[in-house]
Gaussian input, Z-matrix of N, CA and C with variables (Angstrom, degrees):
# hf/3-21g

backbone

0 1
 N
 C     1     B1
 C     2     B2     1     A1
 N     3     B3     2     A2     1     D1
 C     4     B4     3     A3     2     D2
 C     5     B5     4     A4     3     D3
 N     6     B6     5     A5     4     D4
 C     7     B7     6     A6     5     D5
 C     8     B8     7     A7     6     D6
 N     9     B9     8     A8     7     D7
 C    10    B10     9     A9     8     D8
 C    11    B11    10    A10     9     D9
 N    12    B12    11    A11    10    D10
 C    13    B13    12    A12    11    D11
 C    14    B14    13    A13    12    D12
 N    15    B15    14    A14    13    D13
 C    16    B16    15    A15    14    D14
 C    17    B17    16    A16    15    D15
 N    18    B18    17    A17    16    D16
 C    19    B19    18    A18    17    D17
 C    20    B20    19    A19    18    D18
 N    21    B21    20    A20    19    D19
 C    22    B22    21    A21    20    D20
 C    23    B23    22    A22    21    D21
 N    24    B24    23    A23    22    D22
 C    25    B25    24    A24    23    D23
 C    26    B26    25    A25    24    D24
 N    27    B27    26    A26    25    D25
 C    28    B28    27    A27    26    D26
 C    29    B29    28    A28    27    D27
 N    30    B30    29    A29    28    D28
 C    31    B31    30    A30    29    D29
 C    32    B32    31    A31    30    D30
 N    33    B33    32    A32    31    D31
 C    34    B34    33    A33    32    D32
 C    35    B35    34    A34    33    D33
 N    36    B36    35    A35    34    D34
 C    37    B37    36    A36    35    D35
 C    38    B38    37    A37    36    D36
 N    39    B39    38    A38    37    D37
 C    40    B40    39    A39    38    D38
 C    41    B41    40    A40    39    D39
 N    42    B42    41    A41    40    D40
 C    43    B43    42    A42    41    D41
 C    44    B44    43    A43    42    D42
 N    45    B45    44    A44    43    D43
 C    46    B46    45    A45    44    D44
 C    47    B47    46    A46    45    D45
 N    48    B48    47    A47    46    D46
 C    49    B49    48    A48    47    D47
 C    50    B50    49    A49    48    D48
 N    51    B51    50    A50    49    D49
 C    52    B52    51    A51    50    D50
 C    53    B53    52    A52    51    D51
 N    54    B54    53    A53    52    D52
 C    55    B55    54    A54    53    D53
 C    56    B56    55    A55    54    D54
 N    57    B57    56    A56    55    D55
 C    58    B58    57    A57    56    D56
 C    59    B59    58    A58    57    D57
 N    60    B60    59    A59    58    D58
 C    61    B61    60    A60    59    D59
 C    62    B62    61    A61    60    D60
 N    63    B63    62    A62    61    D61
 C    64    B64    63    A63    62    D62
 C    65    B65    64    A64    63    D63
 N    66    B66    65    A65    64    D64
 C    67    B67    66    A66    65    D65
 C    68    B68    67    A67    66    D66
 N    69    B69    68    A68    67    D67
 C    70    B70    69    A69    68    D68
 C    71    B71    70    A70    69    D69
 N    72    B72    71    A71    70    D70
 C    73    B73    72    A72    71    D71
 C    74    B74    73    A73    72    D72
 N    75    B75    74    A74    73    D73
 C    76    B76    75    A75    74    D74
 C    77    B77    76    A76    75    D75
 N    78    B78    77    A77    76    D76
 C    79    B79    78    A78    77    D77
 C    80    B80    79    A79    78    D78
 N    81    B81    80    A80    79    D79
 C    82    B82    81    A81    80    D80
 C    83    B83    82    A82    81    D81
 N    84    B84    83    A83    82    D82
 C    85    B85    84    A84    83    D83
 C    86    B86    85    A85    84    D84
 N    87    B87    86    A86    85    D85
 C    88    B88    87    A87    86    D86
 C    89    B89    88    A88    87    D87
 N    90    B90    89    A89    88    D88
 C    91    B91    90    A90    89    D89
 C    92    B92    91    A91    90    D90
 N    93    B93    92    A92    91    D91
 C    94    B94    93    A93    92    D92
 C    95    B95    94    A94    93    D93
 N    96    B96    95    A95    94    D94
 C    97    B97    96    A96    95    D95
 C    98    B98    97    A97    96    D96
 N    99    B99    98    A98    97    D97
 C   100   B100    99    A99    98    D98
 C   101   B101   100   A100    99    D99
 N   102   B102   101   A101   100   D100
 C   103   B103   102   A102   101   D101
 C   104   B104   103   A103   102   D102
 N   105   B105   104   A104   103   D103
 C   106   B106   105   A105   104   D104
 C   107   B107   106   A106   105   D105
 N   108   B108   107   A107   106   D106
 C   109   B109   108   A108   107   D107
 C   110   B110   109   A109   108   D108
 N   111   B111   110   A110   109   D109
 C   112   B112   111   A111   110   D110
 C   113   B113   112   A112   111   D111
 N   114   B114   113   A113   112   D112
 C   115   B115   114   A114   113   D113
 C   116   B116   115   A115   114   D114
 N   117   B117   116   A116   115   D115
 C   118   B118   117   A117   116   D116
 C   119   B119   118   A118   117   D117
 N   120   B120   119   A119   118   D118
 C   121   B121   120   A120   119   D119
 C   122   B122   121   A121   120   D120
 N   123   B123   122   A122   121   D121
 C   124   B124   123   A123   122   D122
 C   125   B125   124   A124   123   D123
 N   126   B126   125   A125   124   D124
 C   127   B127   126   A126   125   D125
 C   128   B128   127   A127   126   D126
 N   129   B129   128   A128   127   D127
 C   130   B130   129   A129   128   D128
 C   131   B131   130   A130   129   D129
 N   132   B132   131   A131   130   D130
 C   133   B133   132   A132   131   D131
 C   134   B134   133   A133   132   D132
 N   135   B135   134   A134   133   D133
 C   136   B136   135   A135   134   D134
 C   137   B137   136   A136   135   D135
 N   138   B138   137   A137   136   D136
 C   139   B139   138   A138   137   D137
 C   140   B140   139   A139   138   D138
 N   141   B141   140   A140   139   D139
 C   142   B142   141   A141   140   D140
 C   143   B143   142   A142   141   D141
 N   144   B144   143   A143   142   D142
 C   145   B145   144   A144   143   D143
 C   146   B146   145   A145   144   D144
 N   147   B147   146   A146   145   D145
 C   148   B148   147   A147   146   D146
 C   149   B149   148   A148   147   D147
 N   150   B150   149   A149   148   D148
 C   151   B151   150   A150   149   D149
 C   152   B152   151   A151   150   D150
 N   153   B153   152   A152   151   D151
 C   154   B154   153   A153   152   D152
 C   155   B155   154   A154   153   D153
 N   156   B156   155   A155   154   D154
 C   157   B157   156   A156   155   D155
 C   158   B158   157   A157   156   D156
 N   159   B159   158   A158   157   D157
 C   160   B160   159   A159   158   D158
 C   161   B161   160   A160   159   D159
 N   162   B162   161   A161   160   D160
 C   163   B163   162   A162   161   D161
 C   164   B164   163   A163   162   D162
 N   165   B165   164   A164   163   D163
 C   166   B166   165   A165   164   D164
 C   167   B167   166   A166   165   D165
 N   168   B168   167   A167   166   D166
 C   169   B169   168   A168   167   D167
 C   170   B170   169   A169   168   D168
 N   171   B171   170   A170   169   D169
 C   172   B172   171   A171   170   D170
 C   173   B173   172   A172   171   D171
 N   174   B174   173   A173   172   D172
 C   175   B175   174   A174   173   D173
 C   176   B176   175   A175   174   D174
 N   177   B177   176   A176   175   D175
 C   178   B178   177   A177   176   D176
 C   179   B179   178   A178   177   D177
 N   180   B180   179   A179   178   D178
 C   181   B181   180   A180   179   D179
 C   182   B182   181   A181   180   D180
 N   183   B183   182   A182   181   D181
 C   184   B184   183   A183   182   D182
 C   185   B185   184   A184   183   D183
 N   186   B186   185   A185   184   D184
 C   187   B187   186   A186   185   D185
 C   188   B188   187   A187   186   D186
 N   189   B189   188   A188   187   D187
 C   190   B190   189   A189   188   D188
 C   191   B191   190   A190   189   D189
 N   192   B192   191   A191   190   D190
 C   193   B193   192   A192   191   D191
 C   194   B194   193   A193   192   D192
 N   195   B195   194   A194   193   D193
 C   196   B196   195   A195   194   D194
 C   197   B197   196   A196   195   D195
 N   198   B198   197   A197   196   D196
 C   199   B199   198   A198   197   D197
 C   200   B200   199   A199   198   D198
 N   201   B201   200   A200   199   D199
 C   202   B202   201   A201   200   D200
 C   203   B203   202   A202   201   D201
 N   204   B204   203   A203   202   D202
 C   205   B205   204   A204   203   D203
 C   206   B206   205   A205   204   D204
 N   207   B207   206   A206   205   D205
 C   208   B208   207   A207   206   D206
 C   209   B209   208   A208   207   D207
 N   210   B210   209   A209   208   D208
 C   211   B211   210   A210   209   D209
 C   212   B212   211   A211   210   D210
 N   213   B213   212   A212   211   D211
 C   214   B214   213   A213   212   D212
 C   215   B215   214   A214   213   D213
 N   216   B216   215   A215   214   D214
 C   217   B217   216   A216   215   D215
 C   218   B218   217   A217   216   D216
 N   219   B219   218   A218   217   D217
 C   220   B220   219   A219   218   D218
 C   221   B221   220   A220   219   D219
 N   222   B222   221   A221   220   D220
 C   223   B223   222   A222   221   D221
 C   224   B224   223   A223   222   D222
 N   225   B225   224   A224   223   D223
 C   226   B226   225   A225   224   D224
 C   227   B227   226   A226   225   D225
 N   228   B228   227   A227   226   D226
 C   229   B229   228   A228   227   D227
 C   230   B230   229   A229   228   D228
 N   231   B231   230   A230   229   D229
 C   232   B232   231   A231   230   D230
 C   233   B233   232   A232   231   D231
 N   234   B234   233   A233   232   D232
 C   235   B235   234   A234   233   D233
 C   236   B236   235   A235   234   D234
 N   237   B237   236   A236   235   D235
 C   238   B238   237   A237   236   D236
 C   239   B239   238   A238   237   D237
 N   240   B240   239   A239   238   D238
 C   241   B241   240   A240   239   D239
 C   242   B242   241   A241   240   D240
 N   243   B243   242   A242   241   D241
 C   244   B244   243   A243   242   D242
 C   245   B245   244   A244   243   D243
 N   246   B246   245   A245   244   D244
 C   247   B247   246   A246   245   D245
 C   248   B248   247   A247   246   D246
 N   249   B249   248   A248   247   D247
 C   250   B250   249   A249   248   D248
 C   251   B251   250   A250   249   D249
 N   252   B252   251   A251   250   D250
 C   253   B253   252   A252   251   D251
 C   254   B254   253   A253   252   D252
 N   255   B255   254   A254   253   D253
 C   256   B256   255   A255   254   D254
 C   257   B257   256   A256   255   D255
 N   258   B258   257   A257   256   D256
 C   259   B259   258   A258   257   D257
 C   260   B260   259   A259   258   D258
 N   261   B261   260   A260   259   D259
 C   262   B262   261   A261   260   D260
 C   263   B263   262   A262   261   D261
 N   264   B264   263   A263   262   D262
 C   265   B265   264   A264   263   D263
 C   266   B266   265   A265   264   D264
 N   267   B267   266   A266   265   D265
 C   268   B268   267   A267   266   D266
 C   269   B269   268   A268   267   D267
 N   270   B270   269   A269   268   D268
 C   271   B271   270   A270   269   D269
 C   272   B272   271   A271   270   D270
 N   273   B273   272   A272   271   D271
 C   274   B274   273   A273   272   D272
 C   275   B275   274   A274   273   D273
 N   276   B276   275   A275   274   D274
 C   277   B277   276   A276   275   D275
 C   278   B278   277   A277   276   D276
 N   279   B279   278   A278   277   D277
 C   280   B280   279   A279   278   D278
 C   281   B281   280   A280   279   D279
 N   282   B282   281   A281   280   D280
 C   283   B283   282   A282   281   D281
 C   284   B284   283   A283   282   D282
 N   285   B285   284   A284   283   D283
 C   286   B286   285   A285   284   D284
 C   287   B287   286   A286   285   D285
 N   288   B288   287   A287   286   D286
 C   289   B289   288   A288   287   D287
 C   290   B290   289   A289   288   D288
 N   291   B291   290   A290   289   D289
 C   292   B292   291   A291   290   D290
 C   293   B293   292   A292   291   D291
 N   294   B294   293   A293   292   D292
 C   295   B295   294   A294   293   D293
 C   296   B296   295   A295   294   D294

   B1=1.4158
   B2=1.4977
   B3=1.3186
   B4=1.4598
   B5=1.5297
   B6=1.3167
   B7=1.4547
   B8=1.5946
   B9=1.3421
   B10=1.4604
   B11=1.5162
   B12=1.2851
   B13=1.4992
   B14=1.4714
   B15=1.3537
   B16=1.4724
   B17=1.5118
   B18=1.2840
   B19=1.4578
   B20=1.5247
   B21=1.3814
   B22=1.4170
   B23=1.4925
   B24=1.3423
   B25=1.3664
   B26=1.5473
   B27=1.3088
   B28=1.5076
   B29=1.4884
   B30=1.3311
   B31=1.4239
   B32=1.5436
   B33=1.3126
   B34=1.4484
   B35=1.5194
   B36=1.3490
   B37=1.4909
   B38=1.4750
   B39=1.3309
   B40=1.4447
   B41=1.5560
   B42=1.2961
   B43=1.4875
   B44=1.5521
   B45=1.3074
   B46=1.5104
   B47=1.4920
   B48=1.3949
   B49=1.3735
   B50=1.5845
   B51=1.2375
   B52=1.4588
   B53=1.5591
   B54=1.3062
   B55=1.5073
   B56=1.5993
   B57=1.2370
   B58=1.4904
   B59=1.5650
   B60=1.3744
   B61=1.3982
   B62=1.5732
   B63=1.2438
   B64=1.4254
   B65=1.5456
   B66=1.3459
   B67=1.4400
   B68=1.5198
   B69=1.3322
   B70=1.3999
   B71=1.5076
   B72=1.3014
   B73=1.4861
   B74=1.4709
   B75=1.3823
   B76=1.4549
   B77=1.4967
   B78=1.3036
   B79=1.4126
   B80=1.5677
   B81=1.3079
   B82=1.4359
   B83=1.5196
   B84=1.4004
   B85=1.4428
   B86=1.5659
   B87=1.2886
   B88=1.4892
   B89=1.4959
   B90=1.2940
   B91=1.4244
   B92=1.6387
   B93=1.3212
   B94=1.4676
   B95=1.5383
   B96=1.3893
   B97=1.4421
   B98=1.5328
   B99=1.3491
   B100=1.3594
   B101=1.5762
   B102=1.3409
   B103=1.5423
   B104=1.4938
   B105=1.4021
   B106=1.4193
   B107=1.4917
   B108=1.3565
   B109=1.4849
   B110=1.4766
   B111=1.3544
   B112=1.3808
   B113=1.5740
   B114=1.2870
   B115=1.5103
   B116=1.4684
   B117=1.3106
   B118=1.4255
   B119=1.5637
   B120=1.2960
   B121=1.4048
   B122=1.5420
   B123=1.2911
   B124=1.4868
   B125=1.4802
   B126=1.3455
   B127=1.4184
   B128=1.5787
   B129=1.3061
   B130=1.4188
   B131=1.4921
   B132=1.3064
   B133=1.4945
   B134=1.5180
   B135=1.2747
   B136=1.4722
   B137=1.5074
   B138=1.2236
   B139=1.5186
   B140=1.4600
   B141=1.3463
   B142=1.4931
   B143=1.5473
   B144=1.3318
   B145=1.3889
   B146=1.4619
   B147=1.2600
   B148=1.4838
   B149=1.5033
   B150=1.3166
   B151=1.5315
   B152=1.5311
   B153=1.3952
   B154=1.4058
   B155=1.5630
   B156=1.3874
   B157=1.4775
   B158=1.5512
   B159=1.2531
   B160=1.5218
   B161=1.5282
   B162=1.3418
   B163=1.4491
   B164=1.5111
   B165=1.3534
   B166=1.4274
   B167=1.5272
   B168=1.3407
   B169=1.4972
   B170=1.5291
   B171=1.3838
   B172=1.4029
   B173=1.5753
   B174=1.2924
   B175=1.4772
   B176=1.5273
   B177=1.3673
   B178=1.4087
   B179=1.5218
   B180=1.3637
   B181=1.4161
   B182=1.5654
   B183=1.2917
   B184=1.4129
   B185=1.5843
   B186=1.2387
   B187=1.4545
   B188=1.5804
   B189=1.3446
   B190=1.5028
   B191=1.5761
   B192=1.3240
   B193=1.4585
   B194=1.5182
   B195=1.3719
   B196=1.4805
   B197=1.5137
   B198=1.3150
   B199=1.5001
   B200=1.5374
   B201=1.4231
   B202=1.4852
   B203=1.5714
   B204=1.3094
   B205=1.4655
   B206=1.5562
   B207=1.3054
   B208=1.4555
   B209=1.5169
   B210=1.3159
   B211=1.4620
   B212=1.5576
   B213=1.3292
   B214=1.4606
   B215=1.5117
   B216=1.3774
   B217=1.4185
   B218=1.5492
   B219=1.2435
   B220=1.5941
   B221=1.5443
   B222=1.2451
   B223=1.4957
   B224=1.4851
   B225=1.3350
   B226=1.4824
   B227=1.5108
   B228=1.2987
   B229=1.4556
   B230=1.5471
   B231=1.2590
   B232=1.5102
   B233=1.5329
   B234=1.3344
   B235=1.4920
   B236=1.4836
   B237=1.3711
   B238=1.4958
   B239=1.5337
   B240=1.3351
   B241=1.4949
   B242=1.5612
   B243=1.2524
   B244=1.4991
   B245=1.5424
   B246=1.2785
   B247=1.5146
   B248=1.4714
   B249=1.3260
   B250=1.4362
   B251=1.4413
   B252=1.3492
   B253=1.5881
   B254=1.4755
   B255=1.2934
   B256=1.4642
   B257=1.4742
   B258=1.3277
   B259=1.4894
   B260=1.4879
   B261=1.3270
   B262=1.4650
   B263=1.5066
   B264=1.3282
   B265=1.4182
   B266=1.5987
   B267=1.3617
   B268=1.4291
   B269=1.5642
   B270=1.2725
   B271=1.4621
   B272=1.5324
   B273=1.3326
   B274=1.4302
   B275=1.5502
   B276=1.3617
   B277=1.4395
   B278=1.5417
   B279=1.3349
   B280=1.4374
   B281=1.5084
   B282=1.3367
   B283=1.4850
   B284=1.4606
   B285=1.3597
   B286=1.4319
   B287=1.5324
   B288=1.2859
   B289=1.4466
   B290=1.5356
   B291=1.3622
   B292=1.4822
   B293=1.5191
   B294=1.3439
   B295=1.5164
   B296=1.4983
   A1=108.78
   A2=118.62
   A3=125.28
   A4=111.98
   A5=115.46
   A6=119.31
   A7=108.29
   A8=117.28
   A9=121.48
   A10=107.51
   A11=114.51
   A12=121.19
   A13=107.00
   A14=115.21
   A15=122.24
   A16=111.09
   A17=116.58
   A18=125.80
   A19=107.51
   A20=112.24
   A21=114.88
   A22=114.80
   A23=119.62
   A24=123.54
   A25=111.20
   A26=116.66
   A27=120.13
   A28=110.73
   A29=116.29
   A30=119.22
   A31=112.93
   A32=116.05
   A33=113.87
   A34=119.78
   A35=115.62
   A36=118.79
   A37=112.48
   A38=120.80
   A39=123.42
   A40=110.07
   A41=117.87
   A42=123.29
   A43=111.40
   A44=118.54
   A45=120.10
   A46=112.19
   A47=120.66
   A48=124.37
   A49=109.64
   A50=117.42
   A51=120.43
   A52=113.52
   A53=116.51
   A54=120.11
   A55=111.02
   A56=119.01
   A57=123.47
   A58=110.04
   A59=118.99
   A60=120.28
   A61=114.97
   A62=118.09
   A63=121.97
   A64=111.73
   A65=117.12
   A66=118.35
   A67=111.06
   A68=117.06
   A69=124.59
   A70=110.56
   A71=117.37
   A72=121.01
   A73=113.82
   A74=116.75
   A75=118.70
   A76=112.12
   A77=119.29
   A78=123.80
   A79=108.53
   A80=120.49
   A81=126.91
   A82=109.48
   A83=115.68
   A84=123.46
   A85=108.63
   A86=114.55
   A87=121.45
   A88=109.97
   A89=120.76
   A90=122.51
   A91=107.49
   A92=114.24
   A93=116.63
   A94=107.30
   A95=121.18
   A96=118.21
   A97=114.72
   A98=113.54
   A99=117.92
   A100=114.22
   A101=111.94
   A102=119.12
   A103=112.62
   A104=118.16
   A105=121.68
   A106=114.48
   A107=121.30
   A108=115.58
   A109=112.20
   A110=119.10
   A111=121.51
   A112=109.79
   A113=116.50
   A114=120.12
   A115=113.09
   A116=118.85
   A117=122.97
   A118=110.99
   A119=120.08
   A120=123.31
   A121=113.79
   A122=114.88
   A123=122.27
   A124=110.91
   A125=119.77
   A126=122.25
   A127=107.03
   A128=119.62
   A129=122.11
   A130=107.67
   A131=119.33
   A132=125.70
   A133=107.33
   A134=114.51
   A135=122.95
   A136=110.09
   A137=116.62
   A138=120.58
   A139=112.56
   A140=118.26
   A141=122.44
   A142=107.81
   A143=115.68
   A144=125.23
   A145=114.67
   A146=121.12
   A147=119.46
   A148=110.37
   A149=116.64
   A150=119.26
   A151=102.55
   A152=115.86
   A153=120.49
   A154=104.02
   A155=111.47
   A156=118.62
   A157=109.92
   A158=117.50
   A159=120.82
   A160=104.64
   A161=113.23
   A162=120.66
   A163=108.12
   A164=117.98
   A165=122.31
   A166=112.41
   A167=112.15
   A168=120.12
   A169=108.83
   A170=115.70
   A171=120.52
   A172=115.95
   A173=115.75
   A174=122.88
   A175=110.86
   A176=115.04
   A177=122.08
   A178=109.65
   A179=116.90
   A180=122.86
   A181=114.76
   A182=115.68
   A183=122.89
   A184=113.59
   A185=121.28
   A186=129.42
   A187=101.73
   A188=113.89
   A189=121.70
   A190=115.61
   A191=116.17
   A192=119.45
   A193=107.75
   A194=119.15
   A195=119.82
   A196=111.35
   A197=112.97
   A198=119.89
   A199=107.00
   A200=110.63
   A201=116.63
   A202=109.33
   A203=113.87
   A204=114.83
   A205=110.68
   A206=119.24
   A207=120.25
   A208=114.44
   A209=118.99
   A210=122.33
   A211=109.31
   A212=117.41
   A213=121.37
   A214=112.60
   A215=114.54
   A216=119.53
   A217=113.31
   A218=114.76
   A219=120.19
   A220=112.78
   A221=115.34
   A222=118.48
   A223=115.31
   A224=117.02
   A225=122.36
   A226=110.79
   A227=116.28
   A228=120.85
   A229=109.15
   A230=115.34
   A231=122.00
   A232=108.85
   A233=112.12
   A234=119.24
   A235=107.00
   A236=115.58
   A237=120.54
   A238=106.32
   A239=114.40
   A240=120.94
   A241=113.33
   A242=118.01
   A243=117.81
   A244=109.32
   A245=115.88
   A246=125.35
   A247=110.31
   A248=117.22
   A249=123.75
   A250=109.91
   A251=116.88
   A252=117.42
   A253=109.12
   A254=122.51
   A255=120.88
   A256=112.75
   A257=117.17
   A258=120.15
   A259=113.79
   A260=115.76
   A261=118.81
   A262=110.98
   A263=116.18
   A264=120.75
   A265=112.45
   A266=114.05
   A267=117.57
   A268=114.12
   A269=115.17
   A270=117.92
   A271=112.71
   A272=119.98
   A273=121.20
   A274=111.71
   A275=115.26
   A276=118.19
   A277=111.30
   A278=119.98
   A279=125.67
   A280=109.95
   A281=116.35
   A282=115.90
   A283=120.28
   A284=117.68
   A285=121.64
   A286=114.48
   A287=120.55
   A288=125.66
   A289=109.23
   A290=115.54
   A291=115.84
   A292=109.85
   A293=114.88
   A294=117.81
   A295=108.76
   D1=135.96
   D2=-176.75
   D3=-82.49
   D4=145.39
   D5=176.01
   D6=-75.69
   D7=-34.12
   D8=178.95
   D9=-166.16
   D10=162.08
   D11=173.95
   D12=-128.72
   D13=134.03
   D14=178.15
   D15=-101.72
   D16=115.62
   D17=175.03
   D18=-92.56
   D19=112.20
   D20=-178.39
   D21=-89.41
   D22=132.84
   D23=-176.39
   D24=-101.83
   D25=123.95
   D26=-178.03
   D27=-107.74
   D28=173.84
   D29=175.04
   D30=-56.74
   D31=149.64
   D32=-175.05
   D33=-69.64
   D34=-21.45
   D35=179.86
   D36=-71.09
   D37=-11.37
   D38=173.88
   D39=-84.41
   D40=-7.27
   D41=-169.47
   D42=-119.11
   D43=28.10
   D44=-176.36
   D45=-59.19
   D46=-15.28
   D47=-176.23
   D48=-82.92
   D49=-15.71
   D50=-176.92
   D51=-76.80
   D52=151.60
   D53=-178.65
   D54=-56.34
   D55=-40.99
   D56=178.37
   D57=-131.19
   D58=84.17
   D59=-176.43
   D60=-61.73
   D61=-11.00
   D62=-179.80
   D63=-73.60
   D64=-20.56
   D65=-173.27
   D66=-134.22
   D67=68.20
   D68=-175.12
   D69=-62.70
   D70=-43.02
   D71=-176.56
   D72=-58.24
   D73=-43.59
   D74=176.91
   D75=-66.58
   D76=-37.22
   D77=178.67
   D78=-62.35
   D79=-45.92
   D80=-176.03
   D81=-64.47
   D82=-50.26
   D83=-175.49
   D84=-63.73
   D85=-47.35
   D86=-179.49
   D87=-65.11
   D88=-34.16
   D89=-179.52
   D90=-66.17
   D91=-45.69
   D92=-178.14
   D93=-69.29
   D94=-38.65
   D95=177.40
   D96=-66.38
   D97=-33.76
   D98=-178.98
   D99=-69.97
   D100=-16.91
   D101=174.08
   D102=-95.81
   D103=11.58
   D104=174.90
   D105=97.09
   D106=3.52
   D107=176.45
   D108=-74.56
   D109=139.78
   D110=-177.83
   D111=-71.93
   D112=135.52
   D113=-177.13
   D114=-58.78
   D115=-35.14
   D116=-175.86
   D117=-70.95
   D118=-9.94
   D119=177.61
   D120=-105.23
   D121=6.17
   D122=-179.71
   D123=-97.37
   D124=132.51
   D125=174.38
   D126=-126.89
   D127=144.23
   D128=176.14
   D129=-103.89
   D130=131.61
   D131=-178.25
   D132=-125.05
   D133=178.29
   D134=175.39
   D135=-148.91
   D136=152.13
   D137=178.36
   D138=-71.62
   D139=117.96
   D140=-178.38
   D141=-98.19
   D142=59.89
   D143=174.73
   D144=-151.48
   D145=175.38
   D146=178.87
   D147=-140.77
   D148=140.45
   D149=167.83
   D150=-96.98
   D151=136.19
   D152=-175.30
   D153=-128.31
   D154=154.45
   D155=-179.63
   D156=-134.14
   D157=158.69
   D158=172.30
   D159=-94.98
   D160=123.73
   D161=-178.81
   D162=-73.68
   D163=140.93
   D164=173.45
   D165=-64.19
   D166=-40.03
   D167=172.77
   D168=-133.95
   D169=110.78
   D170=-175.64
   D171=-60.85
   D172=-17.62
   D173=174.72
   D174=-70.83
   D175=-30.16
   D176=179.84
   D177=-98.57
   D178=89.79
   D179=-172.95
   D180=-116.13
   D181=16.95
   D182=-176.27
   D183=-77.10
   D184=178.06
   D185=178.02
   D186=-58.08
   D187=135.03
   D188=178.50
   D189=67.27
   D190=18.07
   D191=179.68
   D192=-63.46
   D193=143.34
   D194=-179.44
   D195=-68.92
   D196=146.30
   D197=179.75
   D198=-124.40
   D199=163.70
   D200=-178.62
   D201=-115.23
   D202=4.06
   D203=178.00
   D204=150.05
   D205=-172.45
   D206=-178.86
   D207=-65.47
   D208=157.30
   D209=176.70
   D210=-74.02
   D211=170.67
   D212=176.66
   D213=-62.62
   D214=141.55
   D215=179.21
   D216=-66.03
   D217=148.75
   D218=177.80
   D219=-80.51
   D220=160.32
   D221=179.66
   D222=-67.32
   D223=-19.90
   D224=-179.46
   D225=-98.95
   D226=-55.49
   D227=-174.92
   D228=-71.49
   D229=-40.52
   D230=177.63
   D231=60.45
   D232=38.46
   D233=-179.11
   D234=-132.04
   D235=119.09
   D236=-176.34
   D237=-62.04
   D238=134.26
   D239=173.52
   D240=89.36
   D241=-6.65
   D242=179.19
   D243=-132.39
   D244=131.56
   D245=174.65
   D246=-120.94
   D247=136.32
   D248=169.79
   D249=-76.74
   D250=162.99
   D251=-174.85
   D252=-58.18
   D253=-39.35
   D254=-177.74
   D255=-65.15
   D256=-30.21
   D257=173.60
   D258=-71.66
   D259=-35.52
   D260=173.97
   D261=-64.45
   D262=-45.25
   D263=-176.38
   D264=-62.83
   D265=-30.45
   D266=176.78
   D267=-89.96
   D268=-5.78
   D269=-176.77
   D270=-63.20
   D271=134.01
   D272=177.30
   D273=-62.40
   D274=153.09
   D275=176.82
   D276=-55.97
   D277=143.00
   D278=174.89
   D279=-75.08
   D280=156.61
   D281=-177.07
   D282=-53.17
   D283=-28.07
   D284=178.02
   D285=-92.56
   D286=0.35
   D287=-179.86
   D288=-97.92
   D289=144.69
   D290=175.40
   D291=-66.20
   D292=147.58
   D293=-175.51
   D294=-81.88

């Protein structure tokens, strides 16, 4: 018997196959409950990290913009293309974001 179950909620564009991709967390929790999991043992979590990429053209930064490879590695993870939450929080604003 499990002490708890963590239902991880991801960005909606990974879940286009779901009936309502706008509300992944409800789908995940209701799926577990529908299979008999007690609601008091379910927790909803989210990934506290980021996958980053180097844009082929920095002026083109929309959804599905072309990339040339992984983004710069962070000072803590030291892994190209992946940042831990604390690295994202320290990241300088991007050119199109307000400072």
